[in-house]
C-alpha positions in Angstrom: 56.5 8.3 20.2 57.3 8.9 23.9 59.2 6.5 26.1 55.9 5.5 27.8 54.2 4.9 24.5 57.0 2.6 23.4 57.0 0.8 26.6 53.3 0.1 26.4 53.6 -1.0 22.8 56.5 -3.3 23.6 54.6 -4.7 26.4 51.5 -5.3 24.2 53.4 -7.7 22.0 53.2 -10.4 24.8 49.4 -10.1 24.9 48.1 -9.3 21.4 48.8 -12.7 19.9 46.5 -14.2 22.5 43.9 -11.4 23.1 44.1 -9.4 19.8 44.2 -5.6 19.8 41.6 -5.6 22.6 41.0 -3.5 25.7 42.3 -6.5 27.7 45.6 -6.5 25.9 45.8 -2.7 26.3 45.2 -2.8 30.0 47.6 -5.7 30.6 50.3 -3.8 28.5 49.9 -0.6 30.5 50.1 -2.5 33.7 53.3 -4.3 32.5 54.8 -1.0 31.5 53.9 0.4 35.0 51.8 3.1 33.3 48.5 4.1 34.9 45.3 3.7 32.8 44.7 7.5 32.9 48.2 8.1 31.5 47.7 5.3 29.0 44.5 6.7 27.7 46.1 10.1 27.3 48.7 8.5 25.1 46.2 6.3 23.2 42.8 7.9 23.5 41.1 5.0 21.7 43.0 2.4 23.6 43.8 -0.7 21.7 42.9 0.7 18.4 45.4 3.6 18.6 48.0 1.1 19.9 47.5 -0.9 16.8 47.9 2.2 14.7 51.1 3.0 16.6 52.4 -0.5 15.9 51.8 -0.1 12.2 53.4 3.3 12.1 56.5 2.1 14.0 57.0 -0.4 11.2 56.8 2.5 8.6 59.4 4.5 10.5 61.8 1.5 10.6 61.3 1.1 6.9 61.9 4.8 6.2 65.1 4.6 8.1 66.2 1.4 6.3 65.4 3.0 2.9 67.5 6.0 3.8 70.5 3.8 4.8 70.4 1.3 1.9 72.0 1.9 -1.4 69.7 0.5 -4.1 71.7 1.7 -7.0 71.8 -0.7 -9.9 68.3 -2.2 -9.1 65.6 -1.8 -11.6 62.7 0.2 -10.3 60.3 -2.8 -10.0 63.1 -4.5 -8.0 63.3 -1.4 -5.6 59.6 -1.5 -4.9 59.8 -5.3 -4.3 62.7 -4.8 -2.1 60.9 -2.1 0.0 57.7 -4.2 0.4 59.8 -7.2 1.5 61.7 -5.1 3.9 58.5 -3.7 5.5 57.2 -7.3 6.1 60.6 -8.6 7.3 60.5 -5.8 9.9 57.4 -7.4 11.6 58.3 -11.1 10.9 58.6 -11.7 14.7 55.3 -10.1 15.2 53.3 -11.8 12.6 50.4 -12.7 14.8 50.1 -9.0 15.8 49.9 -8.1 12.1 47.2 -10.8 11.6 45.2 -9.5 14.5 45.6 -6.0 13.2 44.3 -7.1 9.8 41.3 -8.4 11.6 40.7 -5.2 13.6 41.0 -2.9 10.6 38.7 -5.1 8.5 35.8 -4.2 10.8 33.6 -1.4 9.2 34.2 0.9 12.2 37.9 0.9 11.7 38.3 0.3 7.9 39.2 4.0 7.2 42.0 3.7 9.7 43.2 0.6 7.9 43.0 2.2 4.5 44.9 5.2 5.8 47.7 3.1 7.2 48.2 1.2 4.0 48.3 4.5 2.2 51.0 5.7 4.6 53.1 2.7 4.0 52.8 3.2 0.2 53.7 6.8 0.7 56.8 5.8 2.9 58.0 3.5 0.2 57.6 6.1 -2.7 59.1 8.8 -0.7 62.0 6.6 0.3 62.5 5.7 -3.4 62.8 9.4 -4.2 59.4 9.9 -5.9 59.2 13.5 -7.2 55.8 13.4 -8.8 53.7 16.5 -8.1 50.5 15.8 -10.1 47.9 13.0 -10.4 50.7 10.5 -10.6 51.5 11.2 -7.0 48.0 9.7 -6.1 47.9 6.9 -8.7 51.3 5.6 -7.6 50.2 5.4 -4.1 46.8 3.9 -5.0 48.5 1.2 -7.1 51.1 0.3 -4.5 48.5 0.3 -1.7 46.7 -2.5 -3.7 49.9 -4.4 -4.2 50.9 -4.1 -0.5 47.6 -5.0 1.0 47.2 -8.1 -1.1 50.8 -9.1 -0.4 50.2 -8.8 3.3 47.1 -11.0 3.1 49.1 -13.6 1.2 52.0 -13.4 3.6 49.8 -14.0 6.6 48.7 -17.3 5.1 52.1 -18.3 3.7 53.9 -21.3 5.1 56.6 -21.7 2.5 60.2 -21.6 3.5 61.5 -18.0 3.8 58.1 -16.9 2.5 59.2 -17.7 -1.0 55.7 -18.1 -2.3 54.9 -14.5 -1.0 57.9 -12.9 -2.7 56.8 -14.8 -6.0 53.2 -13.5 -5.5 54.7 -9.9 -5.0 56.6 -10.1 -8.2 53.6 -11.2 -10.1 51.6 -8.2 -8.6 54.4 -5.8 -9.6 54.6 -7.3 -13.1 50.7 -6.7 -13.5 51.3 -3.0 -12.7 54.3 -2.8 -15.1 52.1 -4.1 -17.8 49.5 -1.6 -17.2 52.2 1.1 -17.3 53.4 -0.3 -20.7 49.8 -0.2 -22.0 49.4 3.5 -21.0 52.7 4.2 -22.9 51.3 2.5 -25.9 48.1 4.5 -25.8 50.2 7.8 -25.8 51.9 6.7 -29.1 48.7 5.3 -30.7 47.6 7.8 -33.5 43.8 7.2 -32.8 44.1 7.3 -28.9 46.8 9.9 -28.6 44.3 12.9 -28.5 42.4 11.3 -25.7 45.6 10.5 -23.8 46.8 14.1 -24.1 43.5 15.4 -22.8 43.8 13.1 -19.8 47.5 14.2 -19.2 46.3 17.8 -19.2 43.7 16.9 -16.6 46.2 14.9 -14.6 48.8 17.9 -14.6 46.1 20.1 -13.0 45.8 17.9 -9.9 48.5 18.7 -7.3 50.3 16.6 -4.7 49.7 17.5 -1.1 53.1 19.2 -0.8 51.9 21.6 -3.6 48.5 22.5 -2.3 47.2 25.4 -0.3 46.8 24.8 3.5 43.4 23.0 4.1 42.0 19.7 5.1 41.8 18.1 1.7 44.1 15.6 0.2 44.7 17.7 -3.0 43.4 20.8 -4.7 42.1 22.2 -8.0 44.2 25.2 -9.0 42.3 28.4 -9.6 41.7 29.2 -13.3 41.8 33.0 -12.5 44.8 35.1 -13.3 
């Protein structure tokens, strides 16, 4: 983000808790940052919506930096995931109302796709920061699963009044435990004599799906490899 973009976003934090991610907040933030509306619109073409997107992505960048700087050696993997989700929410603790207003904005049908994409980006930031090296269908399933865990935790966190958000962290632990039980079930399927052939067939299918980094340049989120050759 440019200095002007940051200035507008910083200024918006004074207005969003009262007016939401609205054009009124956007105009007030641009004025406070001494940026003309023409320049502000050039930076944020959709106005307040793009400003809300920038706010979320700034939180992801802060998380990526923290993950890169923190030694999580010694933690179990589920603990690392929980730590990362907690760190992401801690980063916006002082702007909780702005997160609440953003959740309301991205719940609208018009902006639901933006909201889903942002949650996916957060999940991707966490997995990348934890060193995920998957290249097949697992790349997608990990992010889908974590997106569900993260989004439900955010909604719980927004309504949590417990000291230190202890109820939220307990909720997060339960959601991650649910995921781990599902992974354990998948492992049992692989070793079950009756179900093993089905599991092997699915794994062959999964290995044929490639993560974005492995795909040919196009506008799709993944690709099917050619059977030729």
